[in-house]
C-alpha positions as CSV (number, residue, x, y, z in Angstrom):
1,M,-1.2,20.4,2.6
2,K,-1.0,19.8,6.4
3,E,-4.9,19.8,6.5
4,R,-5.1,17.3,3.6
5,T,-2.6,14.9,5.1
6,D,-3.2,15.3,8.8
7,L,0.5,15.3,9.3
8,S,2.6,17.9,11.1
9,K,4.1,20.8,9.2
10,A,7.6,19.9,10.5
11,F,7.3,16.3,9.3
12,L,6.0,17.3,5.9
13,S,8.8,19.8,5.5
14,K,11.4,17.2,6.3
15,I,9.9,14.7,3.8
16,L,9.6,17.3,1.1
17,A,13.2,18.4,1.6
18,E,14.4,14.8,1.4
19,L,12.4,14.3,-1.8
20,C,13.9,17.5,-3.3
21,D,17.4,16.4,-2.4
22,K,16.7,13.2,-4.3
23,N,15.3,15.2,-7.3
24,L,12.0,13.4,-7.0
25,V,10.1,16.6,-6.4
26,A,10.9,20.2,-7.3
27,K,9.9,23.3,-5.3
28,E,8.2,25.9,-7.5
29,G,7.4,28.9,-5.3
30,E,5.2,27.7,-2.5
31,R,4.2,24.6,-4.3
32,F,5.9,21.3,-5.1
33,R,5.9,19.4,-8.4
34,V,6.6,15.7,-8.8
35,V,9.5,15.3,-11.2
36,S,8.9,11.7,-12.1
37,K,5.9,9.8,-10.8
38,E,7.5,6.5,-11.6
39,L,10.8,7.3,-9.8
40,L,8.7,8.6,-6.8
41,L,6.8,5.3,-6.8
42,R,10.1,3.3,-6.8
43,E,11.4,5.4,-3.8
44,W,8.1,4.8,-2.0
45,A,8.3,1.1,-2.7
46,S,11.9,1.1,-1.3
47,V,10.6,2.7,1.9
48,R,7.7,0.3,2.1
49,R,10.0,-2.6,1.8
50,E,11.8,-1.5,5.0
51,V,8.5,-0.7,6.7
52,L,7.0,-4.1,5.9
53,R,10.2,-5.8,7.2
54,S,10.2,-3.9,10.4
55,L,6.5,-4.3,11.2
56,R,6.7,-8.1,11.6
57,P,3.2,-9.1,10.4
58,L,0.9,-11.7,11.9
59,K,1.2,-14.7,9.6
60,L,-2.1,-16.3,9.0
61,F,-3.7,-18.9,6.8
62,F,-7.2,-18.7,5.6
63,F,-8.7,-21.5,3.6
64,L,-11.6,-19.1,2.7
65,K,-10.2,-15.6,2.2
66,T,-13.7,-14.2,2.8
67,R,-13.1,-14.8,6.5
68,I,-10.8,-11.8,6.4
69,R,-13.9,-9.6,5.7
70,E,-15.7,-11.2,8.6
71,L,-12.9,-10.8,11.1
72,F,-11.6,-7.3,10.3
73,E,-13.6,-4.2,10.7
74,N,-11.3,-1.3,9.7
75,Y,-9.0,-2.8,7.1
76,A,-7.8,-2.5,3.5
77,I,-6.1,-5.3,1.6
78,S,-3.1,-5.1,-0.7
79,G,-0.6,-7.4,-2.4
80,P,-1.1,-10.1,-5.1
81,F,-4.7,-11.0,-4.0
82,A,-5.8,-7.3,-4.3
83,E,-4.0,-6.9,-7.6
84,S,-5.8,-10.1,-8.9
85,L,-9.2,-8.5,-8.0
86,V,-8.3,-5.3,-9.8
87,N,-6.2,-6.6,-12.7
88,G,-6.1,-10.4,-12.8
89,Q,-2.4,-10.6,-13.7
90,T,-0.9,-12.2,-10.5
91,S,-1.6,-15.6,-8.8
92,G,-3.5,-13.8,-6.2
93,E,-2.3,-16.1,-3.4
94,E,-0.9,-13.7,-0.8
95,V,-2.9,-11.1,0.9
96,L,-1.5,-8.1,2.8
97,V,-4.1,-6.8,5.3
98,Y,-3.7,-3.4,6.9
99,T,-5.8,-2.8,9.9
100,T,-6.0,-0.3,12.7
101,K,-7.4,-2.9,15.2
102,L,-6.5,-6.6,15.5
103,P,-9.3,-9.0,16.2
104,K,-8.7,-12.5,17.7
105,V,-7.0,-14.5,15.1
106,E,-5.0,-17.0,17.1
107,E,-6.7,-20.0,15.4
108,Y,-5.4,-18.8,12.0
109,L,-1.7,-18.5,12.9
110,S,0.4,-20.5,10.5
111,K,3.9,-21.4,9.5
112,K,2.7,-21.5,5.9
113,P,0.7,-18.3,5.7
114,N,-1.2,-16.8,2.8
115,T,-2.2,-13.7,4.7
116,F,0.1,-11.1,6.4
117,V,-1.6,-8.7,8.8
118,F,0.0,-5.4,9.6
119,L,-1.3,-3.1,12.4
120,H,-1.1,0.3,10.8
121,D,-2.2,3.9,11.4
122,E,-5.3,5.2,9.6
123,H,-3.2,6.9,6.9
124,I,-3.0,3.5,5.1
125,L,-6.7,3.7,4.5
126,H,-6.4,7.1,2.7
127,N,-8.1,6.8,-0.7
128,S,-9.0,3.2,-0.1
129,W,-12.0,1.9,-2.1
130,K,-14.3,-1.1,-2.3
131,L,-14.3,-3.7,-5.0
132,R,-16.3,-7.0,-5.1
133,G,-17.0,-6.6,-1.3
134,W,-13.3,-6.0,-0.4
135,N,-11.7,-2.9,1.0
136,L,-8.6,-2.2,-1.1
137,V,-5.8,0.3,-0.5
138,S,-5.4,3.0,-3.2
139,I,-3.9,2.0,-6.5
140,P,-0.6,3.8,-5.9
141,Q,-0.3,2.1,-2.5
142,L,-1.1,-1.3,-4.1
143,C,1.6,-0.7,-6.7
144,A,4.2,0.4,-4.1
145,D,3.4,-2.8,-2.1
146,L,3.8,-5.0,-5.1
147,L,7.1,-3.4,-5.9
148,A,8.2,-3.6,-2.3
149,Q,7.5,-7.4,-2.4
150,G,9.7,-7.6,-5.5
151,I,7.8,-10.4,-7.1
152,Y,5.5,-8.6,-9.4
153,A,7.4,-5.4,-10.3
154,D,6.4,-5.5,-14.0
155,V,2.7,-5.9,-13.1
156,A,3.0,-3.0,-10.5
157,L,4.6,-0.6,-12.9
158,D,2.2,-1.4,-15.7
159,M,-0.8,-0.9,-13.4
160,F,0.7,2.3,-12.1
161,R,1.3,3.7,-15.6
162,R,-2.3,2.9,-16.6
163,W,-3.6,4.5,-13.3
164,A,-1.5,7.6,-13.8
165,S,-2.6,7.9,-17.5
166,A,-6.3,7.4,-16.6
167,A,-6.2,9.8,-13.7
168,G,-4.4,12.4,-15.7
169,A,-1.8,12.4,-13.0
């Protein structure tokens, strides 16, 4: 698993032990099994909520959201705008942008933002994909972000259940 995640063995062991203590995963021999995908997603969202609060994003306003694609090279979007592209159930107003490198965006700084930019490590791009010209985070990450925001929890859980069912996960 260390090779697949590019994380240290000690860190993975610590996280897996914590998840076992919370009865979210069960150890079966040398392997681990997720006890409840939905409960694991909820825990992930709870952690994401704290991470998003601590990262203090850049708050930007884009009249034309396509400027995001022009400005950011290594990025993936999440939040209501990404969900709207995939599912069409939210207003699609706010965009979370995860990037590994910040371009010059001073002219877009705003007190009434519609875009929140987080400088993040490359793991956020794991299983990202492209839709309608946009780089999106993975569906589970999108669902965790929507739950973390707390606005579209029902939409996030519905999308996650459909994804898990279609993926056979």
